[in-house]
ROPADREN-503442 format. One record per residue: residue number from 0; x negated, y, z of N, C-alpha, C in turn; residue in three letters. Coordinates in pm, 1 decimal, always signed. Atoms other than C-alpha are relative to their C-alpha. Example, Ala and Ser with C-alpha at 12.3 -4.5 7.8 and 13.67 -1.06 7.14 Angstrom:
2
PT;num;n_x;n_y;n_z;ca_x;ca_y;ca_z;c_x;c_y;c_z;residuo
PT;0;-89.0;-119.0;+0.0;-1230.0;-450.0;+780.0;-90.0;+120.0;+0.0;ALA $
PT;1;+82.0;-119.0;-6.0;-1367.0;-106.0;+714.0;+77.0;+109.0;+73.0;SER $
This chain:
102
PT;num;n_x;n_y;n_z;ca_x;ca_y;ca_z;c_x;c_y;c_z;residuo
PT;0;-81.2;-118.4;+0.0;+0.0;+0.0;+0.0;-86.0;+125.3;+0.0;MET $
PT;1;+91.1;-113.5;+5.2;-300.4;+220.3;+26.9;-3.7;+58.8;-140.6;THR $
PT;2;+1.1;-49.0;+137.5;-297.5;+241.7;-353.9;+123.5;+83.6;-32.1;LEU $
PT;3;-123.3;-73.4;+28.9;+62.7;+364.2;-358.4;+12.3;+128.6;+80.0;LEU $
PT;4;-29.4;-111.9;-86.9;+74.6;+598.4;-59.9;-120.9;+61.1;+69.3;TRP $
PT;5;+119.0;-54.8;-62.8;-280.2;+655.2;+57.0;-11.2;-29.0;+149.4;GLY $
PT;6;+4.4;+40.9;-140.7;-205.0;+505.9;+397.3;+32.1;-148.0;+7.1;VAL $
PT;7;-23.2;+143.0;-16.8;-178.6;+155.0;+534.2;+133.4;-27.9;+69.1;ASN $
PT;8;-130.1;+16.4;-64.1;+177.0;+207.7;+668.1;+109.1;+45.8;-95.1;ASP $
PT;9;-104.5;-38.9;+93.9;+463.5;+199.8;+415.8;+129.6;+44.5;+67.3;PRO $
PT;10;-122.8;-29.1;-73.2;+725.1;+259.4;+687.8;+66.0;+133.4;-31.1;GLY $
PT;11;-64.7;-129.2;+23.9;+780.8;+632.7;+630.0;+68.8;+12.8;-137.1;PRO $
PT;12;-56.2;-11.3;+134.4;+870.2;+570.9;+263.5;+109.4;-102.0;-29.1;TRP $
PT;13;-102.5;+101.9;+20.0;+1111.6;+282.0;+310.1;+120.7;+29.3;+88.1;LEU $
PT;14;-122.7;-30.5;-72.9;+1474.4;+335.5;+412.0;+27.9;-106.0;+106.7;ALA $
PT;15;-23.7;+93.4;-110.8;+1532.5;+176.6;+752.0;+131.8;-77.4;-15.0;LYS $
PT;16;-124.6;+77.5;+15.9;+1902.3;+85.8;+681.3;-13.3;-111.0;-104.2;PRO $
PT;17;+19.9;+102.7;+102.4;+1797.4;-101.8;+366.9;-82.4;-115.2;+56.4;LEU $
PT;18;+84.0;+104.1;-58.8;+1525.9;-290.4;+555.5;+80.1;-85.7;+97.0;LEU $
PT;19;-84.0;+75.9;-93.3;+1778.0;-389.0;+822.9;+98.4;-88.5;-75.8;GLU $
PT;20;-97.6;+75.6;+78.9;+2028.7;-501.0;+558.2;-62.6;-124.0;-61.3;GLU $
PT;21;+64.2;+114.0;+64.7;+1780.0;-727.6;+383.1;-91.3;-77.8;+95.0;ILE $
PT;22;+74.8;+69.7;-105.5;+1605.6;-831.3;+707.1;-146.5;-23.3;-35.6;ALA $
PT;23;+142.7;+7.7;+30.8;+1250.7;-758.1;+592.8;-74.9;+104.2;+81.0;LEU $
PT;24;+87.1;-98.3;-62.3;+968.4;-589.6;+776.2;-55.7;+93.1;-106.3;GLY $
PT;25;+50.0;-97.9;+96.7;+809.0;-286.9;+615.9;-113.5;-55.2;-86.2;THR $
PT;26;+112.0;+54.0;+77.6;+493.9;-474.2;+511.6;+48.2;-94.8;-109.8;ASP $
PT;27;-52.1;+95.4;+98.9;+688.7;-753.8;+337.8;+78.4;+73.7;-107.8;ILE $
PT;28;-76.6;-77.3;+98.6;+925.3;-505.2;+170.2;-94.3;+72.4;-96.2;ALA $
PT;29;+96.7;-69.3;+85.1;+628.0;-305.7;+40.8;-70.4;-97.2;-94.0;ALA $
PT;30;+63.9;+100.6;+86.2;+459.9;-623.0;-88.4;+95.5;-42.3;-111.4;MET $
PT;31;-96.7;+39.3;+102.7;+780.5;-717.0;-271.8;+17.5;+110.3;-104.2;MET $
PT;32;-6.7;-110.8;+96.0;+800.8;-369.2;-428.4;-120.1;-3.3;-93.1;MET $
PT;33;+121.7;+8.2;+79.9;+441.4;-403.4;-545.8;+7.2;-119.2;-95.1;LEU $
PT;34;-15.4;+118.5;+83.1;+514.6;-754.8;-676.3;+90.4;+28.6;-118.8;SER $
PT;35;-91.3;-32.7;+108.8;+806.4;-622.0;-880.2;-66.0;+93.9;-100.6;ASN $
PT;36;+68.1;-92.3;+90.7;+598.6;-337.6;-1023.9;-102.3;-74.1;-86.8;ALA $
PT;37;+97.2;+78.4;+75.9;+324.6;-581.7;-1126.7;+70.6;-90.1;-101.1;GLN $
PT;38;-78.5;+84.8;+90.5;+586.1;-813.8;-1278.9;+46.9;+81.4;-121.4;HIS $
PT;39;-47.9;-84.7;+110.0;+733.9;-528.9;-1486.6;-113.9;+34.7;-96.0;GLN $
PT;40;+115.9;-32.9;+83.5;+388.1;-431.2;-1611.6;-44.9;-121.7;-79.5;GLN $
PT;41;+41.5;+123.8;+66.1;+301.1;-793.5;-1694.4;+94.6;-30.9;-117.8;ARG $
PT;42;-97.6;+26.7;+105.5;+624.3;-838.9;-1894.4;-18.7;+98.4;-116.0;ILE $
PT;43;+20.9;-100.4;+106.2;+565.6;-512.9;-2085.1;-124.7;-32.1;-82.3;ALA $
PT;44;+123.2;+35.3;+71.2;+209.8;-621.2;-2172.2;+19.7;-123.4;-88.1;SER $
PT;45;-25.4;+121.3;+77.6;+329.0;-964.0;-2287.2;+86.7;+30.2;-122.2;MET $
PT;46;-84.1;-38.8;+113.6;+601.3;-811.1;-2504.8;-84.2;+70.0;-106.3;LYS $
PT;47;+85.7;-73.1;+94.0;+344.2;-577.4;-2660.3;-94.1;-94.3;-74.6;ALA $
PT;48;+89.7;+97.6;+63.0;+124.1;-880.1;-2734.7;+76.0;-98.8;-88.9;ALA $
PT;49;-79.2;+87.1;+86.4;+412.2;-1053.4;-2913.3;+41.9;-131.9;+63.1;GLY $
PT;50;-39.2;+123.9;-68.1;+476.8;-1323.1;-2653.2;+151.9;-6.4;+7.1;ILE $
PT;51;-145.5;+16.6;+8.0;+829.8;-1461.8;-2686.0;+58.5;-76.0;+118.7;LYS $
PT;52;-49.8;+82.2;-110.7;+860.7;-1710.1;-2395.6;-98.6;+6.6;+115.9;LYS $
PT;53;+83.3;+1.3;-120.0;+734.4;-1711.1;-2038.1;+44.8;-112.5;+91.6;VAL $
PT;54;-27.1;+107.0;-96.4;+714.4;-1972.9;-1765.6;-22.7;+55.6;+139.6;LYS $
PT;55;+13.6;-42.5;-139.1;+766.5;-1910.5;-1393.7;-96.5;-93.7;+71.5;ILE $
PT;56;+92.6;+76.6;-83.3;+478.9;-2021.8;-1172.9;+18.8;+41.6;+144.0;LEU $
PT;57;-5.3;-27.1;-142.9;+506.5;-2052.0;-797.9;-140.1;-8.0;+56.0;GLY $
PT;58;+131.0;+14.8;-63.6;+228.4;-2082.1;-547.9;-7.6;-138.1;+63.0;SER $
PT;59;+16.3;+127.7;-68.9;+89.8;-2380.1;-364.4;+37.5;+12.5;+147.3;HIS $
PT;60;-44.2;-23.2;-137.0;+215.6;-2226.2;-41.9;+146.0;-41.6;+11.6;LEU $
PT;61;-141.6;+27.8;-17.2;+554.5;-2297.1;+108.0;+78.8;+112.3;-65.8;GLU $
PT;62;-84.7;-99.2;+65.6;+822.1;-2124.3;-95.9;+144.4;-21.4;+42.9;VAL $
PT;63;-141.2;+9.7;-34.8;+1188.5;-2052.0;-37.2;+73.3;-83.9;-105.8;CYS $
PT;64;-79.9;+83.6;+90.7;+1467.3;-2248.4;-206.4;+11.9;+62.8;-138.5;ALA $
PT;65;-15.6;-66.0;+130.7;+1514.5;-1988.2;-482.0;-128.5;-8.2;-81.5;GLU $
PT;66;+127.5;+9.5;+72.3;+1145.7;-1981.5;-574.3;-24.7;-143.6;-44.6;CYS $
PT;67;+12.8;+141.0;+37.1;+1146.1;-2361.7;-573.6;+85.6;-34.4;-120.5;GLY $
PT;68;-89.1;+23.8;+115.7;+1442.6;-2363.6;-815.9;-54.9;+63.8;-127.3;ARG $
PT;69;+47.8;-73.9;+117.1;+1275.8;-2112.8;-1046.4;-131.7;-54.9;-55.8;GLN $
PT;70;+133.0;+44.7;+42.0;+930.8;-2273.6;-1057.6;+8.6;-94.9;-119.4;GLU $
PT;71;+6.7;+83.7;+119.4;+856.2;-2421.4;-1400.1;+102.3;+35.4;-106.3;GLY $
PT;72;-100.8;-36.8;+99.8;+1157.1;-2263.8;-1573.1;-63.2;+84.8;-109.6;LYS $
PT;73;+46.9;-76.3;+115.5;+1097.2;-2120.5;-1918.6;+112.6;+93.9;-42.2;VAL $
PT;74;-96.3;-102.0;+40.0;+1270.1;-1799.9;-2025.3;-46.5;+70.2;-126.3;TYR $
PT;75;+28.1;-95.8;+106.1;+1293.0;-1590.7;-2337.7;-48.4;+126.3;+71.3;ASP $
PT;76;+59.4;-113.5;-71.3;+1085.1;-1285.6;-2246.2;+101.0;+113.5;+22.9;ILE $
PT;77;-100.1;-105.1;-18.8;+1387.6;-1058.7;-2288.7;+103.3;-37.1;+107.0;SER $
PT;78;-98.5;+44.9;-98.2;+1585.0;-1264.6;-2034.3;-61.9;-47.7;+131.9;LYS $
PT;79;+66.1;+44.4;-123.3;+1328.7;-1336.2;-1763.1;+52.0;+82.5;+117.8;VAL $
PT;80;-50.0;-75.7;-115.1;+1464.2;-1244.0;-1418.3;-111.6;+80.0;+66.4;PRO $
PT;81;+97.0;-77.0;-77.0;+1297.2;-987.0;-1198.9;-63.2;-86.8;+107.5;ASP $
PT;82;+71.2;+60.5;-111.8;+1038.1;-1106.4;-952.7;-35.6;+114.2;+93.9;ILE $
PT;83;-56.7;+114.5;-69.1;+1088.4;-1117.5;-663.1;+146.0;-20.9;-39.8;PRO $
PT;84;-136.8;+35.6;+34.8;+1413.7;-1300.3;-732.5;+96.8;+58.9;+102.1;PHE $
PT;85;-100.3;-58.6;-89.2;+1732.6;-1154.5;-586.1;+20.8;-81.3;+126.5;ASP $
PT;86;-26.6;+86.4;-115.4;+1773.8;-1453.9;-355.0;-127.2;-51.2;+68.1;ASP $
PT;87;+126.1;+42.9;-62.3;+1406.4;-1488.6;-255.4;+2.4;+31.7;+149.1;CYS $
PT;88;+8.3;-18.3;-145.2;+1363.4;-1538.7;+117.8;-136.8;-42.8;+53.8;THR $
PT;89;+134.1;+38.0;-44.3;+991.6;-1620.3;+130.9;-44.3;+92.5;+113.9;CYS $
PT;90;+35.1;-76.7;-119.1;+864.6;-1509.5;+470.7;-110.9;+100.6;-22.7;GLU $
PT;91;+112.6;-90.3;+25.2;+549.5;-1349.4;+333.6;+9.6;+69.8;-133.4;ASN $
PT;92;-19.3;-62.5;+130.0;+696.8;-1210.3;+14.2;-13.7;-100.9;-111.7;GLY $
PT;93;-1.2;+91.0;+113.9;+745.2;-1373.7;-322.3;-139.6;-9.0;-62.4;CYS $
PT;94;+131.3;+18.7;+61.8;+431.8;-1523.0;-472.8;+12.5;-56.6;-142.5;SER $
PT;95;-20.7;+49.3;+136.5;+585.7;-1625.6;-806.7;-54.1;+99.1;-101.4;CYS $
PT;96;+45.9;-84.5;+108.9;+454.5;-1491.2;-1134.2;+43.9;-64.5;-131.2;THR $
PT;97;-31.3;+55.0;+131.3;+504.7;-1543.2;-1507.1;-129.1;-15.0;-79.5;VAL $
PT;98;+110.4;+20.7;+93.8;+264.2;-1681.2;-1765.0;+60.1;-21.8;-137.9;VAL $
PT;99;-46.8;+19.7;+137.3;+291.9;-1696.1;-2141.3;+22.7;-148.3;-25.3;ALA $
PT;100;-30.0;+137.1;+40.3;+452.4;-2013.6;-2273.2;-29.9;-8.2;-148.1;LYS $
PT;101;+41.5;+10.6;+140.1;+279.6;-2107.1;-2595.6;+62.8;-121.1;-64.5;MET $
């Protein structure tokens, strides 16, 4: 978060009611925001390179049920869901990513 805000505490920039609603701590919420930004950039770069299909990769760590369901799925690049997934409940933030499917 130092790269985004210049400090190691994202709390002042995250809405407390939203954090309470989704039951995430500030550090995890900030990591998920960063994960989504990186995902959006990755998809844009892949589209620019002409990639048509992507595959969801999980991590070797414990993952939530939603990440487990998504792992290995192949999507048309225009239909790939956002990461972190809407139903992701990974305790340390979503660690899924996309790779080009050749």
